[in-house]
LOSE-623109 format. One record per residue: residue in one letter; x, y, z of N, C-alpha, C, O, CB in turn. Coordinates in steps of 0.2 Angstrom, whole numbers, plus 2048, in hexadecimal, padded with zeros to 3 digits. Glycine has a CB too. Layout:
BEGIN
AXYZXYZXYZXYZXYZ;...
***
This chain:
BEGIN
M6076CD97360C6C997060F6C39766106C597B6126CD96D;Q60F6BD9736116B89786186B797861C6B897360E6B2976;H61C6B697E6226B597F6246AE9806216AB9846256B9983;A6296AB97E62B6A597F62D6A59866306A99896326A397B;P62B69E98A62D69E99163569E99163869B98D62A698995;T6376A199763E6A299864169B99B63E69899E6406A899D;V64869B99964C69499C65369799C65669B99864B68E996;T6566959A265D6969A36616909A365F68B9A665D6999AA;I66669099F66A68B99D67068B9A16746909A166B68B996;C6726869A56786869A967D6809A867B67A9A76766859B0;E6836829A768867C9A868867B9B068767F9B468F67E9A5;L68B6759B268A6739B96926709BB69366A9BC68466D9BA;P6966749BA69D6729BB69F6709C26A466D9C36A26779B9;Q69B6729C769D6719CE69966B9D169A6699D769B6779D2;L6966679CC6936619CE69865B9CC69B65B9C768C6619CA;A6986569D069C64F9CE6986499CF69364A9D26A364F9D2;W69B6449CD69863E9CE69C6389D06A16369CC69463D9C8;L69A6349D569D62E9D66996289D36936289D269E62D9DE;R69D6239D069961D9CD69A6179D16A06169D269C61C9C6;L6956139D369660D9D66936079D168E6079CE69360E9DD;D6976029D06955FD9CC6975F69CF69C5F59D26975FE9C5;G6935F19CF6955EA9D268E5E89D568A5EB9D769B5EB9D7;P68E5E19D76895DF9DA6875E19E16825E09E468A5D89D9;D68D5E49E468B5E69EB68A5ED9EC68A5F09F26925E49F0;A6895F19E66895F89E66835FB9EB6845FF9EF6885FA9DF;A67D5F89E96785FB9ED6785F99F46765FD9F96725F89EA;G67A5F39F667A5F09FC6805F4A0067F5F6A0667C5E99FC;F6855F69FD68B5FAA01688600A02689603A076915FB9FD;L6846049FE68160B9FF67C60BA0467A610A0767E60E9F8;Q678605A04673604A09675605A10672608A146705FDA09;G67B603A1267E603A1868260AA1968560BA1F6835FDA1A;Q68260EA14686614A1568161BA1568361FA1968A615A10;L67C61AA11678621A10671620A1466E61BA16676622A09;S66E626A15668627A18662624A1565D622A1966762EA1A;N661624A0F65C621A0B65C61AA09661617A0965B625A05;D656617A07655610A0565860F9FE6546109F964E60EA06;V65E60E9FE66160D9F765E6089F365D6099ED66960B9F7;H65B6029F56575FD9F26515FF9EE64F5FC9EA6555F99F7;K64F6069F06496099ED64A60D9E764660F9E364560D9F3;L65160F9E66546129E065260F9D96526099D865C6139E0;S64F6139D564D60F9CE6506139C86526199C964560E9CD;A6506109C36526149BD64D61A9BB64F61F9B86536109B7;G64761A9BD6426209BC6426249C263F62A9C163B61D9BB;Q6466249C76456289CD64C6299D164E6249D463F6269D2;A64F62F9D06556309D46536309DC64D6309DE6586379D2;Q6586319E06576319E765C6369EB6626369EA65862A9EA;L6596399F065D63E9F465F63A9FA65B6369FD6596449F7;S66563B9FD668637A0266D63BA0566F640A0266B6309FF;S66F63AA0C67563CA0F679637A10677631A11673640A15;Y681639A11686635A13688638A1968A63EA1968B633A0E;N687634A1F688637A2668E635A2969162FA27682635A2A;S691638A2E696635A33693631A3768C630A3769A63AA37;A69762DA3C693629A4169062DA4668C62AA4A698624A45;K691634A4768D638A4B68763BA4868363EA4B69263EA4D;G685638A4167F63BA3E680642A3B67B645A3967A63BA44;R685644A3A68764AA36688649A3068B644A2E68C64EA39;M68564EA2B68664CA2468D64EA21690653A23681650A20;L690649A1E69664BA1A69564CA1369964FA0F69A645A1B;A68F64AA1068C64CA0968664BA09683647A0D68F649A04;V68264FA0467B64EA0267C64C9FC67F6509F8676653A02;L67A6469F967A6439F36736429EF66E6419F267E63C9F3;Q6746429E966F6419E46716399E16766399DE66E6479DE;L66D6349E166E62E9DF66A62C9D866462D9D866C6299E4;I66D62B9D366A6299CD66C6239CA6726229CA66C62F9C7;R66861F9C86696199C566B6199BE66861D9BA6636159C5;D6716169BC6736179B567560F9B367B60D9B467961D9B3;G67060C9B06706059AE6716029B566C6039B96766039A9;D6765FD9B66765F99BD67B5FD9C167C5FC9C76795F29BC;D67E6039BF6826079C367E60C9C767860E9C468860A9C0;I68160F9CC67E6149D068261A9D06886199D067D6129D8;L67F61F9CF6846269CE68262A9D567C62B9D668262A9C7;L68662D9D86866319DE6886389DC68E63A9DA68A62E9E4;E68363D9DB6856449D96866489E06836489E567E6479D5;L68B64C9DF68D6509E56916569E36936579DD69164B9EB;P69265B9E86966609E669E65E9E46A06599E76976649EB;R6A16619DF6A765F9DD6AC6609E36B165C9E46AA6629D8;S6AB6649E76AF6669ED6AF6619F26B46619F66AD66D9F0;L6AA65C9F26AA6579F76AB6509F46AB64B9F76A36589FA;L6AD6509ED6AF64A9EA6B46469ED6B36409EE6B064A9E3;A6BA6499ED6C06459EF6BE6429F76BF63C9F86C664A9EF;P6BD6479FC6BB644A036B663FA036B763AA076B9649A08;T6B16409FF6AC63BA006AD6349FD6AC62F9FF6A663E9FC;L6B16349F76B462E9F46B962B9F86B96259FA6B762F9ED;A6BD62E9FB6C262CA006BF628A066C0622A086C6631A03;R6BA62BA096B6628A0F6B2622A0D6B261DA106B262DA13;L6AE622A076AB61DA056AF616A046AD611A056A661EA00;K6B5618A016BA6129FF6BC60FA056BD609A056C16149FC;M6BC612A0B6BF610A126BA60AA146BD605A176BE615A18;F6B460AA126AF604A146AE600A0E6A95FBA0F6A8608A16;V6B0600A096AF5FBA046B15F4A066AD5EFA046B25FC9FD;L6B65F3A096B95ECA0C6B95E7A056BB5E8A006B45E9A13;R6B55E2A076B45DCA026AE5DD9FD6AE5D89F96B45D6A06;S6AA5E29FE6A55E39FA6A75E39F26AC5E59F06A25EA9FC;K6A35DF9EE6A45DE9E76A15E59E469B5E59E269F5D79E4;L6A55EA9E36A35F09E06A95F49DD6AF5F29DF69E5F59E5;R6A85F99D96AD5FE9D76AA6049D86A46059D76B05FE9D0;L6AE6099DC6AC60F9DD6B26149DB6B86149DD6AB6109E4;A6AF6199D76B461E9D46B16249D26AB6239D06B961B9CE;A6B462A9D26B262F9CF6B162E9C76B662C9C46B66349D0;D6AB6309C46AA6309BD6AC6379BA6A863C9BB6A462E9BC;E6B06389B76B263F9B46B063E9AD6B26439A96BA6419B5;Q6AD6399AA6AB6399A36A363C9A36A163D99E6AA6329A0;L6A063E9A969A6419A969A6489A969E64B9AD69663E9AD;A69564B9A76946529A768D6549A76896509A66986569A2;A68B65A9A968465C9A96826639A76866689A868165A9B0;L67C6639A467966A9A367366B9A86706669A967766B99B;G6716729A966B6739AD6666779A966867C9A666D6779B3;L6606759A965A67A9A765667C9AC6546789B06566769A1;I6546839AD6516869B264B68B9AE64D68F9AA65668A9B7;G64568A9B064068E9AF63A68B9AA63B6869A76436949AD;A6356909AA62F68D9A663168A99F62D68699C62B6929A5;G63668D99C63868B99563C68599563F68399063A690991;A63E68299B64267C99B63F67699864267299464467A9A2;A63967499963566E99663466F98F63666B98B62E66D99A;P63167598C63267698563967598163967297C63167D983;L63E67798564567698264766F98264A66D97D64A67A986;L64566B98764666498764366198164665D97D64366098E;A63D66397F63966097A63C66297463D65D96F63266397A;R63E66897364266A96C64966696B64B66596664467296C;L64B66497165266197165165997065565596E656662978;G64A65797064965096F64A64B97564B64597564C64D968;L64A65097B64B64C98164564B98564064F984650650985;P64464698963E64498D63E64999364364C99563F63D990;E63864A99563764E99B63464B9A262E6499A2633654999;P63864A9A66366479AC63064B9AF6316519AE63B6459B1;Q62B6499B262564D9B562664F9BC6236549BD61F64A9B4;T62864B9C062964C9C763064C9CA63564B9C76256459CB;A63064F9D06376509D363A64A9D46386459D76366549DA;L64164A9D26466459D264463F9CD64763A9CD6466439D9;A63F6409C963E63B9C464363B9BF6466419BD63763C9C0;C6456369BC64A6359B66476339B06426309B06506309B8;A64A6369AA6486339A464F6329A06536369A064363799F;R64F62E99C65562B99865462B99064F62A98E65762499B;T65A62C98D65A62C98665E62698466262398865D632983;A65E62497E66161E97B66962097B66D61B97B65E61C974;D66B62697A67262797A67662998167B62B98167362C975;G67262798667562898D67462E99067863099567D62798D;L67063298F66E63899366963799866463399666B63E98E;I66A63999D66463A9A36626409A56656449A76676379A9;V65B6419A46586489A56556469AC6526419AD65264A9A0;L65764B9B165464A9B86506509BA6536559B96596499BD;R64A64F9BC6466559BE6496579C56496539CA63E6549BE;R64B65D9C764E65E9CD6486619D36426629D16536649CC;L64A6619D96456639DE64366B9DD64766F9DB6486629E4;G63D66C9DF63B6739E06346739DB63366F9D76416799DD;T63167A9DC62B67B9D862C67E9D162867D9CC62667F9DB;Q6326809D06346839CA63667E9C563A67A9C76396889CB;P63467E9BF6366789BA63E6799B964167E9B863267A9B3;R6416739BB6496739BB64B66C9BA6486679BC64C6759C1;Y65066B9B56536649B365A6659B265D66A9B06506629AB;S65D65F9B466465E9B36656599AD6616549AD66865C9BA;I66965A9A866A6559A36716529A36766569A266A65899B;L67264C9A56786499A867A6439A267564099F6786459AF;G6806439A068263E99C68A63F99A68D64399D67E63F996;P68C63A99669363A99469564199169164498E69563598E;R69B64399369E64A99369D64C98B69C65298A6A464A996;E69E64898669E64A97F69764B97D69664F9796A264597B;R69264697F68B64797E68964E98068565297C687642980;I68B65098768965698968C65C98568866198468B657991;S69265C98369566097F69166297869066897669C65D97D;A68F65C97568B65D96F68466097168266596D68A65596B;L68165E97667B66297867C66997A67866D97867765E97E;R68266B97C68367197E68367597768067A97668A672981;E68767397268767696B68167796867F67C96568C672967;Q67C67396967667396767267A96A66E67D96767266D968;L67367B97067068097467368797267168C97567067E97A;G67968796F67C68D96E68069097368368C97667869296C;E68069797468569997968169898067C69B9816876A1978;V68569598568369598B68769999068D69899168468E98E;P68369E9936876A399868C6A099D68B69A99F6816A899C;A6926A299D69769F9A26956A19A96936A69AA69F6A29A1;D69469B9AD69269D9B46966979B86936929BA68969D9B5;P69D6989B86A16939BC69F6919C369F68B9C56A96959BC;E69C6969C669A6959CD6936929CD6906929D369A69C9D1;M6906919C868968E9C86846939CC6806909D06886879CB;R6856989CB68069D9D067869C9CE67469C9D26826A59CE;A67769C9C867069B9C666D6949C86676949CA66F69C9BF;W67168F9C866F6889CA66F6889D266A6869D56736839C8;R67468B9D567468B9DD66E6909DF66B68F9E467B68E9E0;L66C6959DC6676999DE6616959DE65D6959E26676A09DB;A65F6919D865968D9D86596889DD6546869DF65868A9D1;D65F6859DF65F6809E465D6839EB6596819EF66667C9E5;I6606899EC65E68C9F265768E9F365468C9F86616939F3;E6546919ED64D6939EC64868C9EE64368D9F264B6959E5;A64B6869EC6476809ED64867D9F36456789F464967C9E8;G64D67F9F764E67C9FE6526769FD651671A0164867BA02;V6566759F865A66F9F765F66F9FC6636749FD65C66F9F0;P66066AA00666669A0566D668A0266D6659FD664662A09;L67266BA0667866BA0367D66AA0867C66DA0E67A6719FF;V682666A07689667A0C68F669A07690666A0268A660A10;L69266EA0A699670A0669E66EA0B69D66DA11698677A04;P6A566FA096AA66EA0D6A9672A146AB66FA196AF66FA0A;E6A7678A146A767DA1A6A167AA1F6A167DA246A6685A17;T69D676A1C697674A2169766CA2169266AA24691676A1E;R69C669A2069D662A2169D660A286A1662A2C6A3660A1D;E69865BA2A697659A3069465EA3569565DA3B69D656A33;H691663A3268E668A37687667A38684669A3D68E66EA34;F683663A3467C662A3467965AA3467C656A31679665A2E;V675659A38671653A3766D652A3266A658A3066E652A3D;P66A64EA2E66764EA28660652A2965E656A25665647A25;Q65D651A2F656654A2F65765CA30653660A2F652651A36;M65D65EA3265E665A3265E669A2B65D66EA29666666A35;A660664A27660667A1F659665A1C658666A16666663A1A;N654662A2064D660A1D64D65AA19649659A15649667A19;L652656A19653650A1564C64BA1764A648A1265964DA18;D64A64BA1D644648A1E63E64AA1B639646A1A643648A25;L63E651A1A637654A17638652A0F633652A0C63765CA18;L63E651A0D63F650A05640649A036426479FE646654A03;G63E644A0863F63DA0664663AA06647635A0363C63BA00;G64B63EA0A65163BA09654637A0F65A636A0F656641A09;I64F635A14651631A1964C62BA1964662CA18651634A20;S64E625A1A64A61FA1B64B61DA2265061CA2564B619A17;L64561CA2564561BA2C644613A2E643611A34640620A30;D64460FA29642608A29646603A256455FDA2563B608A26;K64C607A23650603A1F6565FFA226595FBA1F654607A1A;G656600A2965B5FDA2D661601A2E661607A2D65D5F7A2A;C6675FEA3066D602A32671605A2C672602A276715FDA37;Y67360BA2E67860EA2967C613A2E67A614A33673612A22;T682616A2B68661AA2F682620A31680624A2D68C61CA2C;G682621A3867E627A3B677626A3C67362AA3F67E62DA36;Q675620A3B66D61FA3B66B620A43665622A4466C617A39;E66F61EA4766C61EA4E66A625A50665626A5267161BA54;I66E62AA4E66D631A50667633A4C663637A4E673636A4F;V667632A45662635A4165B632A44656636A44662633A39;A65A62CA45655629A4865262BA4E64C62CA50656622A48;R65762CA5365662FA5A653636A5964D637A5B65D62FA60;L65663AA55653641A5364C641A51648646A52657644A4F;H64A63CA4C64463CA4A63F639A4F63A63CA50643638A44;Y640634A5363B631A5763B635A5E635634A6163D62AA59;L640639A5F63F63CA6663D644A6463B648A6964663CA6A;G63D646A5E63A64CA5C63D652A5F63A657A6163264CA5E;Q644652A60647657A6364B65CA5E64F660A6064C655A67;L64965CA5864D660A5364B667A54645669A5464A65EA4C;K65066CA54650672A55652677A5065167DA51654673A5B;R655675A4B657678A45655675A3E65566FA3D65E679A45;R653679A3A652677A3365467CA2E656681A2F64A675A31;L65367AA2765667EA22651682A1F64B680A1D659679A1C;F652689A1F64F68FA1D652692A17658691A1564E694A23;V64E696A1365169AA0E6506A1A1064A6A3A1264E698A07;A6556A5A106556ACA126586B1A0E65D6AFA0A6586ADA18;R6556B7A0E6586BCA0965D6C0A0F65C6C1A156526C2A05;V6636C1A0B6686C5A0F66A6CCA0C66B6CCA0666F6C1A10;E6696D1A0F66A6D8A0C6726D9A0B6746DEA0E6676DDA10;G6756D6A0767C6D7A0567E6D2A0167A6CE9FE6806D8A0C;P6856D1A006886CC9FC6876C59FF6856C5A056906CE9FC;P6886C09FC6876B99FE68C6B8A046926B9A036886B49FA;P68A6B5A0A68E6B3A0F6916ACA0D68E6A8A0A68A6B3A16;P6976ABA0F69A6A4A0E69769FA116956A0A176A16A4A0F;P696699A0F694693A12697693A1969D695A1A69568CA0F;G693691A1E696690A25696696A29698696A2E69D68EA25;S69369CA266926A2A2A68E6A2A2F68969EA2E6906A8A25;D68F6A5A3568A6A4A3A6846A9A396846AEA3568D6A6A41;V67E6A7A3B6786ABA3C6766ADA426766A9A476736A7A39;H6756B4A436736B7A4A66D6BAA4966A6BBA446786BCA4C;V66A6BAA4F6646BEA506666C5A526686C6A576606BCA56;A6656CAA4E6676D1A4E66E6D1A516736CFA4E6626D5A53;D66F6D4A576766D5A596786D0A5F67C6D1A626776DDA5C;E6746CBA5F6766C6A6467C6C2A6267D6C0A5C6706C1A66;P6806C1A676876BEA656866B6A6468A6B4A6068C6BEA6B;Q6816B3A676816ACA6567D6AAA5F6776ACA5D67C6A8A6C;A6816A6A5B67F6A4A556786A0A5567869BA5A6846A0A51;V6736A0A5166D69DA5166C699A4B667696A496676A2A52;G671699A46671695A40677696A3C67C699A3E66C697A3D;E678692A3667E692A3267C693A2B677690A2968268CA34;V680696A2667E696A1F680690A1C68568DA1D68069CA1C;V67C68EA1867D687A1368068AA0E685687A0C677683A11;D67D68EA0967F691A0467C697A02677698A0667E68D9FF;A67E69C9FE67C6A29FC67E6A59F66846A49F467D6A7A01;V67A6A89F267B6AA9EC6786B29EB6726B39EE6786A59E6;A67B6B79E86786BD9E66726BC9E26726B89DD67D6C19E4;C66D6BF9E46666BF9E06646C59DC6606C59D76616BD9E5;D6676CA9DF6676D19DB66C6D69DD6716D49E16606D49DD;A66C6DC9DC6716E19DD6726E29E56776E39E866F6E89D8;Q66C6E19E866C6E39EF66D6DD9F466E6DE9FA6666E69F1;G66C6D79F266C6D29F766D6CB9F466F6CB9EE6666D19FA;S66C6C69F966E6C09F76686BB9FA6656BD9FE6746BE9FA;L6686B59F76646B09F96696AB9FD66E6A99FA6606AE9F2;A6666A8A0366B6A3A0666669EA0966069FA0B66F6A7A0C;S669698A09666692A0D669692A1366F692A1366668BA09;I665692A19669692A2066668DA2466068CA23668699A23;V66A68AA28666685A2E66668AA3366B68DA3666B67DA2F;L65F68AA3665E68FA3B65A68CA40655688A3F65A696A38;Q65A68EA4765668CA4C64F68DA4A64D693A48658690A53;L64A689A4B644689A4A64068FA4D63B692A4A641683A4B;S642690A5363F696A5664169DA5463E6A2A56641695A5E;Q64669EA4F6486A4A4E6476A6A4764A6AAA446506A4A50;H6416A2A436416A3A3C63D6AAA3B63E6ADA3563C69EA38;E63A6ADA406376B3A3F63B6B9A426396BFA426316B3A42;S6416B7A446456BCA476496C1A4364A6BFA3D64A6B9A4A;P64B6C7A4464F6CBA406566C8A406596C7A4564F6D1A42;L6596C6A3B6606C2A3A6656C6A386646CBA3465F6BCA36;R66B6C5A396716C7A366766C2A346776BDA386746CCA3B;I6796C2A2E67D6BEA2B6836C1A296826C5A2467A6B9A27;A6896C1A2B68F6C4A2968E6CBA296906CFA256916C1A21;G68B6CEA2E6896D5A306846D8A2C6836DDA2D68F6DAA2E;A6806D5A2867A6D7A246746D4A266736CEA2867B6D6A1D;A66F6D8A256686D6A286666D0A236686D0A1D6636DDA28;A6626CCA2665F6C6A226586C5A256576C5A2B6646C1A23;T6546C2A2164D6C0A2264B6B9A1F64D6B8A196486C5A1F;V6486B5A236466AFA206406AFA1C63B6B3A1D6456AAA26;L6406ADA1663B6ADA116376A7A116316A7A1063F6AEA09;S63A6A1A1163669BA1163A695A14640695A1563469AA0B;G636690A1763968AA1A633686A1D62E688A1D63F68CA20;P635681A2163067DA2462C680A2962667DA2A633677A27;A62E685A2D62A688A3162768FA2F625693A3362E688A38;V627690A29624696A2661E695A2261E690A1E62A69AA21;S619698A23613696A1F614697A1861769DA1560D69BA22;G613692A14613692A0D61A690A0B61C68FA05612698A0A;G61F68FA1062668CA0F626685A0D62C683A0C62A68EA14;
***
């Protein structure tokens, strides 16, 4: 007997969007973000970071073209501080910048995600960060990672109608299933607890195409470029299993009982009754070491210095 491929349907209440429109929108972001905004297109979203002058990440953003506008997707917990800081630099630029509370999104995870898109009459983007659009204003985005995963973004009323088509969607206000998929895929993240803690390369943004080295100046560019060209990066993002409940973002990572921290938790989600999956920024030299996080044993599963990671 053949079984239908599985799919997990997620509401995504912890995501939020800033909308920029106006003739100077792309040029303004070009001077603020780590990626080359002029290469952003309707068919391809873009990963980027918003950094302090010291090159430390204030937010990791997903950029999406919506007609002539640019959407910045980020955690809702960073919406207010990111909007306030960006507004400080608008000055005489001809653009409007505001939170768009009329948008909402659903997530689809698993082998059954693409067949479900087809049943809903929605297009299926084929490659990571590719976007496909419908005539009634929905944007389907293929997310990072080897597992099939899509977000469906659009006007709140249209997403509500789509949700009714799908029937009962399990309540998951903390987005555990979506965050777990992000962690498994090595998706970089900044939360309030880790704001200004990492340079973009520590979160593997360079490996994921989130940094342009030839676009010219932007906030924090000197630090990011120096780290790239001098090759002195000592920490990167890894995925680890923690034998216990999920530690909070910002928790220290230690080698066994050593007092000196060798890393920091980015995010963590329970993955079974005994343990959690965590994304951690860790010293490259310690990825094979026995680790402890919040008093619990932890083991690196994948990452840039792990074979197959």
